[in-house]
C-alpha positions as a Markdown table, in Angstrom:
| # | Residue | x | y | z |
|---|---|---|---|---|
| 1 | Met | 27.9 | 36.0 | 163.9 |
| 2 | Ser | 24.5 | 37.5 | 165.1 |
| 3 | Thr | 24.6 | 40.5 | 167.5 |
| 4 | Gln | 21.4 | 42.1 | 169.0 |
| 5 | Leu | 21.5 | 46.0 | 168.4 |
| 6 | Arg | 19.0 | 48.5 | 169.5 |
| 7 | His | 18.9 | 52.3 | 168.9 |
| 8 | Phe | 19.4 | 54.6 | 171.7 |
| 9 | His | 21.2 | 51.8 | 173.8 |
| 10 | Gln | 23.8 | 54.3 | 175.1 |
| 11 | Leu | 21.1 | 56.2 | 176.9 |
| 12 | Pro | 20.4 | 55.3 | 180.5 |
| 13 | Asp | 17.5 | 53.3 | 181.2 |
| 14 | Glu | 15.8 | 55.9 | 183.1 |
| 15 | Val | 16.3 | 58.5 | 180.4 |
| 16 | Arg | 15.0 | 55.9 | 177.7 |
| 17 | Arg | 11.8 | 55.5 | 179.9 |
| 18 | Arg | 11.3 | 59.1 | 180.1 |
| 19 | Leu | 11.8 | 59.8 | 176.4 |
| 20 | Phe | 10.0 | 57.1 | 174.9 |
| 21 | His | 6.2 | 55.9 | 174.7 |
| 22 | Leu | 7.6 | 52.8 | 172.6 |
| 23 | Ser | 11.1 | 51.8 | 173.0 |
| 24 | Pro | 13.1 | 50.9 | 169.8 |
| 25 | Gln | 13.0 | 47.2 | 169.1 |
| 26 | Pro | 16.2 | 45.1 | 169.0 |
| 27 | Phe | 17.5 | 44.0 | 165.6 |
| 28 | Asp | 20.3 | 42.0 | 164.0 |
| 29 | Arg | 21.7 | 40.9 | 160.6 |
| 30 | Ala | 18.8 | 38.4 | 160.4 |
| 31 | Thr | 16.1 | 41.0 | 160.8 |
| 32 | Ser | 14.0 | 41.4 | 157.7 |
| 33 | Arg | 15.6 | 43.5 | 154.8 |
| 34 | Asp | 13.0 | 46.3 | 154.9 |
| 35 | Glu | 13.4 | 46.8 | 158.5 |
| 36 | Leu | 17.4 | 46.4 | 158.4 |
| 37 | Ala | 17.6 | 49.1 | 155.6 |
| 38 | Val | 15.6 | 51.7 | 157.8 |
| 39 | Gly | 17.7 | 50.7 | 161.0 |
| 40 | Leu | 20.8 | 51.6 | 159.3 |
| 41 | Gly | 20.3 | 55.3 | 160.3 |
| 42 | Ala | 23.4 | 57.5 | 160.2 |
| 43 | Thr | 26.1 | 55.4 | 158.4 |
| 44 | Leu | 29.5 | 56.3 | 159.7 |
| 45 | Tyr | 32.4 | 56.0 | 157.1 |
| 46 | Val | 35.9 | 55.3 | 158.7 |
| 47 | Pro | 39.2 | 55.1 | 156.5 |
| 48 | Ala | 40.7 | 51.6 | 156.5 |
| 49 | Thr | 43.9 | 53.1 | 157.7 |
| 50 | Arg | 42.6 | 54.6 | 160.8 |
| 51 | Pro | 45.1 | 53.5 | 163.7 |
| 52 | Asp | 43.3 | 50.9 | 166.1 |
| 53 | Leu | 40.5 | 50.4 | 163.6 |
| 54 | Ala | 38.8 | 47.3 | 165.4 |
| 55 | Gly | 39.1 | 49.4 | 168.9 |
| 56 | Thr | 37.5 | 52.5 | 166.8 |
| 57 | Ile | 34.5 | 50.5 | 165.7 |
| 58 | Arg | 33.8 | 49.1 | 169.2 |
| 59 | Arg | 34.0 | 52.7 | 170.5 |
| 60 | Arg | 31.6 | 54.1 | 168.0 |
| 61 | Trp | 29.1 | 51.0 | 168.9 |
| 62 | Ser | 29.4 | 52.3 | 172.7 |
| 63 | Asp | 28.5 | 55.9 | 171.4 |
| 64 | Gly | 25.2 | 54.7 | 169.4 |
| 65 | Val | 26.9 | 54.1 | 166.0 |
| 66 | Leu | 24.9 | 51.0 | 164.5 |
| 67 | Ser | 26.3 | 50.9 | 161.0 |
| 68 | Met | 29.7 | 51.6 | 159.7 |
| 69 | Val | 31.7 | 51.4 | 156.6 |
| 70 | Ile | 35.2 | 50.4 | 156.3 |
| 71 | Asp | 36.3 | 52.8 | 153.5 |
| 72 | Leu | 39.2 | 51.7 | 150.9 |
| 73 | Glu | 38.0 | 54.1 | 148.2 |
| 74 | Asp | 37.9 | 57.9 | 148.4 |
| 75 | Ala | 39.4 | 58.1 | 152.2 |
| 76 | Val | 42.6 | 56.0 | 151.3 |
| 77 | Ala | 45.5 | 57.7 | 149.3 |
| 78 | Asp | 46.6 | 55.7 | 146.2 |
| 79 | Asp | 49.9 | 55.0 | 147.9 |
| 80 | Glu | 48.3 | 53.5 | 150.8 |
| 81 | Val | 46.1 | 50.7 | 149.3 |
| 82 | Gln | 47.6 | 47.7 | 150.1 |
| 83 | His | 48.2 | 48.9 | 154.0 |
| 84 | Ala | 44.6 | 49.5 | 153.9 |
| 85 | Val | 43.5 | 46.3 | 152.7 |
| 86 | Arg | 45.9 | 44.5 | 155.3 |
| 87 | Ala | 44.4 | 46.8 | 158.0 |
| 88 | Ala | 40.9 | 46.1 | 157.1 |
| 89 | Ala | 41.5 | 42.2 | 157.1 |
| 90 | Glu | 43.3 | 42.3 | 160.5 |
| 91 | Ala | 40.7 | 44.5 | 162.2 |
| 92 | Leu | 37.8 | 42.3 | 160.5 |
| 93 | Ser | 39.7 | 39.1 | 161.8 |
| 94 | Glu | 39.9 | 40.7 | 165.3 |
| 95 | Leu | 36.3 | 41.7 | 165.2 |
| 96 | Ala | 35.0 | 38.2 | 164.1 |
| 97 | Asp | 36.7 | 36.4 | 166.6 |
| 98 | Gly | 36.1 | 39.0 | 169.5 |
| 99 | Pro | 33.2 | 39.6 | 171.7 |
| 100 | Gly | 30.2 | 41.5 | 170.6 |
| 101 | Pro | 28.3 | 43.5 | 170.1 |
| 102 | Leu | 29.3 | 45.3 | 166.9 |
| 103 | Pro | 27.7 | 47.9 | 164.5 |
| 104 | Leu | 26.5 | 46.4 | 161.2 |
| 105 | Leu | 29.6 | 46.5 | 159.3 |
| 106 | Phe | 30.3 | 47.2 | 155.5 |
| 107 | Leu | 33.2 | 47.1 | 153.3 |
| 108 | Arg | 33.8 | 49.8 | 150.5 |
| 109 | Pro | 36.3 | 48.6 | 147.7 |
| 110 | Arg | 38.1 | 51.2 | 145.5 |
| 111 | Thr | 35.8 | 49.8 | 142.6 |
| 112 | Thr | 32.9 | 47.5 | 142.3 |
| 113 | Ala | 35.0 | 45.2 | 140.1 |
| 114 | Glu | 37.5 | 44.7 | 142.9 |
| 115 | Thr | 34.7 | 43.2 | 145.3 |
| 116 | Pro | 35.6 | 39.7 | 144.7 |
| 117 | Ser | 39.5 | 40.3 | 145.3 |
| 118 | Leu | 38.8 | 42.3 | 148.4 |
| 119 | Leu | 36.6 | 39.5 | 150.0 |
| 120 | Asp | 39.4 | 37.1 | 149.2 |
| 121 | Ala | 42.0 | 39.2 | 150.9 |
| 122 | Val | 39.8 | 39.7 | 153.9 |
| 123 | Gly | 39.2 | 36.1 | 154.2 |
| 124 | Asp | 37.5 | 34.6 | 157.3 |
| 125 | Gly | 37.3 | 38.2 | 158.6 |
| 126 | Ala | 34.0 | 38.5 | 156.3 |
| 127 | Arg | 32.3 | 37.0 | 159.1 |
| 128 | Ala | 32.1 | 40.2 | 160.9 |
| 129 | Leu | 30.6 | 42.0 | 157.8 |
| 130 | Thr | 26.8 | 42.7 | 157.0 |
| 131 | Gly | 27.7 | 43.4 | 153.4 |
| 132 | Val | 29.7 | 45.4 | 150.8 |
| 133 | Val | 29.4 | 49.0 | 149.3 |
| 134 | Leu | 29.6 | 49.0 | 145.7 |
| 135 | Pro | 30.9 | 52.4 | 144.6 |
| 136 | Lys | 30.2 | 54.0 | 141.2 |
| 137 | Phe | 27.7 | 51.4 | 140.6 |
| 138 | Thr | 26.9 | 50.6 | 137.1 |
| 139 | Ala | 24.8 | 47.7 | 135.7 |
| 140 | Ala | 27.8 | 46.1 | 133.9 |
| 141 | Ala | 30.2 | 46.3 | 136.9 |
| 142 | Gly | 27.5 | 45.6 | 139.3 |
| 143 | Arg | 26.3 | 42.3 | 137.7 |
| 144 | Asp | 29.6 | 40.8 | 138.3 |
| 145 | Ala | 30.1 | 42.1 | 141.9 |
| 146 | Leu | 26.6 | 40.7 | 143.1 |
| 147 | Ser | 27.5 | 37.5 | 141.3 |
| 148 | Ala | 30.6 | 37.3 | 143.3 |
| 149 | Leu | 28.8 | 37.9 | 146.6 |
| 150 | Ala | 26.4 | 35.1 | 145.8 |
| 151 | Thr | 29.0 | 32.6 | 146.0 |
| 152 | Arg | 30.2 | 33.6 | 149.6 |
| 153 | Asp | 29.2 | 31.1 | 152.4 |
| 154 | Ala | 27.8 | 33.9 | 154.4 |
| 155 | His | 24.9 | 36.0 | 153.2 |
| 156 | Leu | 26.4 | 39.5 | 152.3 |
| 157 | Tyr | 24.2 | 42.5 | 151.4 |
| 158 | Ala | 25.2 | 44.9 | 148.8 |
| 159 | Met | 24.5 | 48.8 | 148.9 |
| 160 | Pro | 25.2 | 50.2 | 145.5 |
| 161 | Val | 26.4 | 53.7 | 145.3 |
| 162 | Leu | 24.8 | 56.0 | 142.4 |
| 163 | Glu | 27.3 | 58.7 | 141.5 |
| 164 | Thr | 28.7 | 58.1 | 137.9 |
| 165 | Pro | 28.3 | 60.6 | 135.1 |
| 166 | Ser | 25.8 | 58.1 | 133.3 |
| 167 | Ile | 23.4 | 58.7 | 136.1 |
| 168 | Val | 23.9 | 62.5 | 136.5 |
| 169 | Tyr | 23.9 | 63.7 | 132.9 |
| 170 | Arg | 20.6 | 64.1 | 131.7 |
| 171 | Glu | 21.2 | 62.3 | 128.2 |
| 172 | Ser | 22.2 | 59.1 | 129.6 |
| 173 | Arg | 20.3 | 59.1 | 132.9 |
| 174 | Asp | 17.1 | 57.3 | 132.1 |
| 175 | Glu | 18.7 | 54.3 | 130.1 |
| 176 | His | 21.2 | 53.7 | 132.8 |
| 177 | Leu | 18.7 | 53.9 | 135.9 |
| 178 | Gly | 16.5 | 51.5 | 133.9 |
| 179 | Ser | 19.6 | 49.0 | 133.5 |
| 180 | Ile | 20.4 | 49.3 | 137.2 |
| 181 | Ser | 16.7 | 48.9 | 138.1 |
| 182 | Glu | 16.4 | 45.8 | 136.1 |
| 183 | Leu | 19.5 | 44.2 | 137.9 |
| 184 | Leu | 18.6 | 45.1 | 141.3 |
| 185 | Ala | 15.2 | 43.8 | 140.9 |
| 186 | Glu | 16.9 | 40.5 | 139.8 |
| 187 | Glu | 19.0 | 40.8 | 143.0 |
| 188 | Arg | 16.4 | 42.1 | 145.1 |
| 189 | Glu | 17.1 | 40.0 | 148.4 |
| 190 | Arg | 20.7 | 40.9 | 148.0 |
| 191 | Ile | 20.2 | 44.7 | 148.0 |
| 192 | Leu | 19.9 | 46.2 | 151.4 |
| 193 | Ala | 19.7 | 50.0 | 150.2 |
| 194 | Val | 20.8 | 52.4 | 147.5 |
| 195 | Arg | 23.1 | 55.0 | 148.6 |
| 196 | Ile | 23.8 | 58.3 | 146.7 |
| 197 | Gly | 27.0 | 59.9 | 146.2 |
| 198 | Ala | 26.4 | 63.5 | 146.0 |
| 199 | Thr | 30.0 | 64.6 | 146.3 |
| 200 | Asp | 31.0 | 62.7 | 143.3 |
| 201 | Met | 28.0 | 64.2 | 141.7 |
| 202 | Ser | 28.9 | 67.7 | 142.4 |
| 203 | Ala | 32.4 | 67.2 | 141.3 |
| 204 | Leu | 31.3 | 66.6 | 137.9 |
| 205 | Phe | 30.2 | 70.2 | 137.5 |
| 206 | Gly | 33.2 | 71.6 | 139.8 |
| 207 | Ile | 30.7 | 72.2 | 142.7 |
| 208 | Arg | 31.3 | 71.8 | 146.3 |
| 209 | Arg | 28.1 | 73.0 | 148.3 |
| 210 | Asp | 28.7 | 75.4 | 151.1 |
| 211 | Arg | 28.0 | 74.4 | 154.5 |
| 212 | Asp | 25.3 | 77.4 | 154.8 |
| 213 | Leu | 23.4 | 75.4 | 151.9 |
| 214 | Thr | 21.9 | 71.9 | 151.8 |
| 215 | Ile | 22.1 | 69.4 | 148.6 |
| 216 | Tyr | 18.6 | 70.3 | 147.7 |
| 217 | Asp | 20.0 | 73.9 | 146.9 |
| 218 | Val | 22.6 | 72.3 | 144.3 |
| 219 | His | 20.0 | 72.0 | 141.5 |
| 220 | Val | 21.8 | 69.5 | 139.3 |
| 221 | Val | 22.3 | 67.2 | 142.2 |
| 222 | Ala | 18.9 | 67.5 | 143.5 |
| 223 | Glu | 17.4 | 66.6 | 140.0 |
| 224 | Thr | 19.6 | 63.5 | 139.9 |
| 225 | Ile | 18.3 | 62.7 | 143.5 |
| 226 | Ser | 14.8 | 63.2 | 142.4 |
| 227 | Ala | 15.3 | 60.8 | 139.4 |
| 228 | Ile | 16.7 | 58.0 | 141.8 |
| 229 | Val | 13.9 | 58.2 | 144.2 |
| 230 | Asn | 11.5 | 58.2 | 141.3 |
| 231 | Arg | 12.9 | 55.1 | 139.5 |
| 232 | Leu | 14.1 | 53.2 | 142.6 |
| 233 | Ala | 12.2 | 54.1 | 145.7 |
| 234 | Arg | 8.6 | 53.4 | 144.7 |
| 235 | Ser | 6.2 | 52.1 | 147.3 |
| 236 | Asp | 4.6 | 49.8 | 144.7 |
| 237 | Gly | 6.8 | 46.7 | 145.8 |
| 238 | Thr | 9.6 | 47.6 | 143.2 |
| 239 | Gly | 11.3 | 50.1 | 145.2 |
| 240 | Phe | 14.3 | 50.0 | 147.7 |
| 241 | Val | 15.4 | 52.3 | 150.7 |
| 242 | Val | 17.4 | 55.0 | 149.3 |
| 243 | Thr | 19.7 | 56.8 | 152.0 |
| 244 | Gly | 20.5 | 60.5 | 152.4 |
| 245 | Pro | 23.7 | 61.9 | 150.8 |
| 246 | Val | 26.8 | 62.7 | 153.1 |
| 247 | Trp | 27.1 | 65.8 | 155.1 |
| 248 | Glu | 30.7 | 66.7 | 155.2 |
| 249 | Tyr | 31.0 | 69.8 | 157.8 |
| 250 | Phe | 31.7 | 69.6 | 161.2 |
| 251 | Ala | 33.9 | 72.7 | 162.4 |
| 252 | Asp | 33.2 | 76.2 | 163.5 |
| 253 | His | 33.1 | 79.0 | 160.7 |
| 254 | Glu | 32.1 | 82.4 | 159.7 |
| 255 | Arg | 28.6 | 82.4 | 158.8 |
| 256 | Met | 27.2 | 84.2 | 155.6 |
| 257 | Phe | 23.6 | 83.4 | 156.0 |
| 258 | Arg | 21.1 | 83.1 | 159.1 |
| 259 | Pro | 21.2 | 79.7 | 160.9 |
| 260 | Leu | 18.9 | 77.1 | 159.5 |
| 261 | Leu | 17.5 | 76.2 | 162.9 |
| 262 | Arg | 14.5 | 77.9 | 164.3 |
| 263 | Ala | 15.0 | 79.3 | 167.8 |
| 264 | Thr | 11.4 | 78.9 | 169.2 |
| 265 | Pro | 11.7 | 74.9 | 170.0 |
| 266 | Phe | 14.8 | 75.6 | 171.9 |
| 267 | Glu | 13.4 | 78.5 | 173.7 |
| 268 | Arg | 10.5 | 76.4 | 174.8 |
| 269 | Asn | 13.0 | 73.9 | 176.4 |
| 270 | His | 15.2 | 76.5 | 178.1 |
| 271 | Ala | 18.0 | 75.3 | 175.5 |
| 272 | Ala | 19.1 | 78.3 | 173.8 |
| 273 | Arg | 22.7 | 77.6 | 174.6 |
| 274 | Phe | 22.3 | 74.3 | 173.3 |
| 275 | Arg | 21.3 | 75.7 | 170.0 |
| 276 | Glu | 24.0 | 78.0 | 169.7 |
| 277 | Lys | 26.2 | 74.8 | 170.1 |
| 278 | Leu | 24.7 | 73.0 | 167.4 |
| 279 | Val | 25.0 | 76.1 | 165.2 |
| 280 | Gly | 28.6 | 76.6 | 165.9 |
| 281 | Arg | 29.4 | 73.0 | 164.9 |
| 282 | Asp | 27.4 | 73.4 | 161.6 |
| 283 | Leu | 24.8 | 70.8 | 162.9 |
| 284 | Asp | 21.9 | 73.0 | 162.0 |
| 285 | Gly | 22.7 | 72.6 | 158.2 |
| 286 | Leu | 22.8 | 68.8 | 158.8 |
| 287 | Leu | 19.4 | 68.8 | 160.8 |
| 288 | Arg | 17.9 | 70.8 | 158.0 |
| 289 | Glu | 19.1 | 68.5 | 155.2 |
| 290 | Thr | 18.0 | 65.4 | 157.1 |
| 291 | Ala | 14.6 | 66.7 | 157.3 |
| 292 | Leu | 14.6 | 67.6 | 153.5 |
| 293 | Asp | 15.8 | 63.9 | 152.8 |
| 294 | Arg | 13.0 | 62.5 | 154.7 |
| 295 | Ala | 10.6 | 64.9 | 152.9 |
| 296 | Asn | 12.1 | 63.7 | 149.3 |
| 297 | Gly | 11.9 | 59.9 | 150.2 |
| 298 | Leu | 15.2 | 59.2 | 151.6 |
| 299 | His | 15.8 | 57.2 | 154.8 |
| 300 | Gly | 19.0 | 57.5 | 157.0 |
| 301 | Lys | 22.2 | 59.3 | 156.1 |
| 302 | Thr | 25.8 | 58.9 | 155.1 |
| 303 | Val | 28.0 | 60.8 | 157.7 |
| 304 | Ile | 31.6 | 61.1 | 158.5 |
| 305 | His | 31.9 | 62.3 | 161.8 |
| 306 | Pro | 30.6 | 61.1 | 165.1 |
| 307 | Ser | 29.1 | 64.1 | 166.0 |
| 308 | His | 26.6 | 63.7 | 162.9 |
| 309 | Val | 25.1 | 60.4 | 164.5 |
| 310 | Ala | 23.0 | 62.0 | 167.0 |
| 311 | Ala | 21.5 | 64.5 | 164.9 |
| 312 | Val | 20.3 | 61.9 | 162.3 |
| 313 | His | 18.9 | 59.5 | 164.8 |
| 314 | Ala | 17.1 | 62.0 | 166.9 |
| 315 | Leu | 15.4 | 63.0 | 163.5 |
| 316 | Ser | 14.6 | 59.3 | 163.0 |
| 317 | Ala | 12.5 | 58.8 | 166.1 |
| 318 | Val | 8.8 | 58.6 | 165.4 |
| 319 | Thr | 6.7 | 61.1 | 167.3 |
| 320 | His | 3.6 | 60.2 | 169.1 |
| 321 | Glu | 1.5 | 62.1 | 166.8 |
| 322 | Glu | 3.0 | 60.4 | 163.8 |
| 323 | His | 2.6 | 57.0 | 165.4 |
| 324 | Gln | -1.1 | 57.6 | 166.1 |
| 325 | Asp | -1.8 | 59.0 | 162.5 |
| 326 | Ala | -0.2 | 55.7 | 161.1 |
| 327 | Leu | -2.0 | 53.3 | 163.4 |
| 328 | Asp | -5.2 | 55.0 | 162.4 |
| 329 | Val | -4.5 | 54.8 | 158.7 |
| 330 | Met | -3.4 | 51.0 | 158.8 |
| 331 | Ala | -6.7 | 50.6 | 160.7 |
| 332 | Gly | -8.9 | 51.9 | 158.1 |
| 333 | Ala | -8.4 | 49.2 | 155.4 |
| 334 | Ser | -11.6 | 50.0 | 153.6 |
| 335 | Gly | -10.6 | 53.5 | 153.0 |
| 336 | Gly | -12.3 | 56.9 | 153.8 |
| 337 | Val | -11.0 | 59.8 | 155.6 |
| 338 | Gly | -10.7 | 60.6 | 159.4 |
| 339 | Ala | -9.5 | 63.4 | 161.7 |
| 340 | Ser | -6.3 | 62.9 | 163.4 |
| 341 | Arg | -6.5 | 62.3 | 167.1 |
| 342 | Tyr | -4.3 | 65.3 | 167.4 |
| 343 | Arg | -7.2 | 67.1 | 165.8 |
| 344 | Asn | -4.8 | 69.2 | 163.3 |
| 345 | Lys | -5.2 | 67.3 | 160.1 |
| 346 | Met | -7.2 | 64.8 | 158.0 |
| 347 | Asn | -6.0 | 61.1 | 157.6 |
| 348 | Glu | -6.9 | 59.7 | 154.2 |
| 349 | Met | -6.7 | 56.0 | 154.6 |
| 350 | Lys | -5.8 | 55.0 | 151.2 |
| 351 | Pro | -3.5 | 57.6 | 150.0 |
| 352 | His | -1.5 | 57.6 | 153.3 |
| 353 | Arg | -1.0 | 53.9 | 153.6 |
| 354 | Asn | 2.4 | 53.6 | 152.3 |
| 355 | Trp | 3.5 | 56.5 | 154.5 |
| 356 | Ala | 1.7 | 54.7 | 157.5 |
| 357 | Arg | 3.6 | 51.5 | 156.6 |
| 358 | Gln | 7.1 | 53.2 | 156.4 |
| 359 | Thr | 6.4 | 55.0 | 159.6 |
| 360 | Leu | 5.5 | 52.0 | 161.6 |
| 361 | Ile | 8.8 | 50.2 | 160.4 |
| 362 | Arg | 10.8 | 53.3 | 161.5 |
| 363 | Ala | 8.7 | 53.3 | 164.9 |
| 364 | Asp | 10.0 | 49.6 | 165.3 |
| 365 | Met | 13.6 | 50.7 | 164.6 |
| 366 | Phe | 13.9 | 54.1 | 166.5 |
| 367 | Gly | 11.1 | 54.2 | 168.8 |
| 368 | Val | 8.0 | 56.4 | 169.3 |
| 369 | Thr | 8.6 | 59.3 | 171.7 |
| 370 | Arg | 6.3 | 60.3 | 174.5 |
| 371 | Pro | 3.6 | 62.9 | 173.6 |
| 372 | Glu | 5.3 | 65.7 | 175.7 |
| 373 | Val | 8.6 | 64.8 | 174.2 |
| 374 | Gly | 10.2 | 66.9 | 171.2 |
| 375 | Phe | 12.9 | 66.6 | 169.1 |
| 376 | Val | 14.9 | 69.1 | 171.3 |
| 377 | Asp | 14.5 | 66.7 | 174.4 |
| 378 | Leu | 15.9 | 63.6 | 172.5 |
| 379 | Leu | 18.7 | 65.3 | 170.9 |
| 380 | Thr | 19.8 | 67.0 | 174.1 |
| 381 | Ala | 19.9 | 63.6 | 175.9 |
| 382 | Leu | 21.9 | 62.3 | 173.0 |
| 383 | Val | 24.5 | 65.0 | 172.9 |
| 384 | Glu | 24.9 | 64.7 | 176.7 |
| 385 | Glu | 25.8 | 61.2 | 176.5 |
| 386 | Gln | 28.6 | 61.8 | 173.8 |
């Protein structure tokens, strides 16, 4: 099954033309691994027990969700496991035989070791899958799961989730990250992206971050994220795309701290009420954390509510300024330094080259906005289409 996907497809053609200097490019499961990993964007988790699972997945695609995970782990109670497996199998079979297009679909078993048996249970419905999410990933359990994926008729990607005590605890982290790094290097073409399980990491210390804070304010988790990026997200050809951790809030609440969203960009766009709406739905925290994800070398994000997708994707689009800088850097193969065409920074051709390469991949996946279009314009258009 091959389905052409394109970010922001839910926007009317005239709106896309108004917003984008270069439109997002179409992609599918056959797209190169590096591009596909960046193109995941906001990956929405949905419980396998959700009523009308197949219909929900189709509707989410219509809303602009292009990657989803059918979750049989934390989202499913212990006494509902068998029902969840049957529901997942039925939904995938229906989706595999039905008309497209569909999001990139992944299945998350309860444990990495259960991957082979779950794929057996899903049977021919696996044709609808792009891959499998491997929870609480370790080198020992991961090796068997990756070997099982290799025996399948269809090429299925793996997305390991790093969240175990051996990764979080300082005394064991380096050894276990080293083992995981070696295994992932052996299976490079099968690893689509590495995901971070910040909720499980926080639980090891009895922590649940408040919605007024980002995960980078929880230092024991931020330190672990830094170590994962350091070992697994290098730009020297050995690294992988590492995705941002889940944002778990989506309802109104009484605030203790000032909102994290500056008012000025919204006032310029006469969108002060829109800003209030975002703040009221806790999306200001999500926007702040997504920006910090990017600053710390992460791409995309795990989300648990459809309202989160627009925010993540709006921040994923490449600005005209970023695109011009990236093109200039890639053109300077011999090195040197030059002023940005926007006359507000210096572009160093060699140090900025990896950044430029990644930016151009993101431009292909999420498009390049027009010079006069800002983040607020794009997010407003996306929210209006929800």
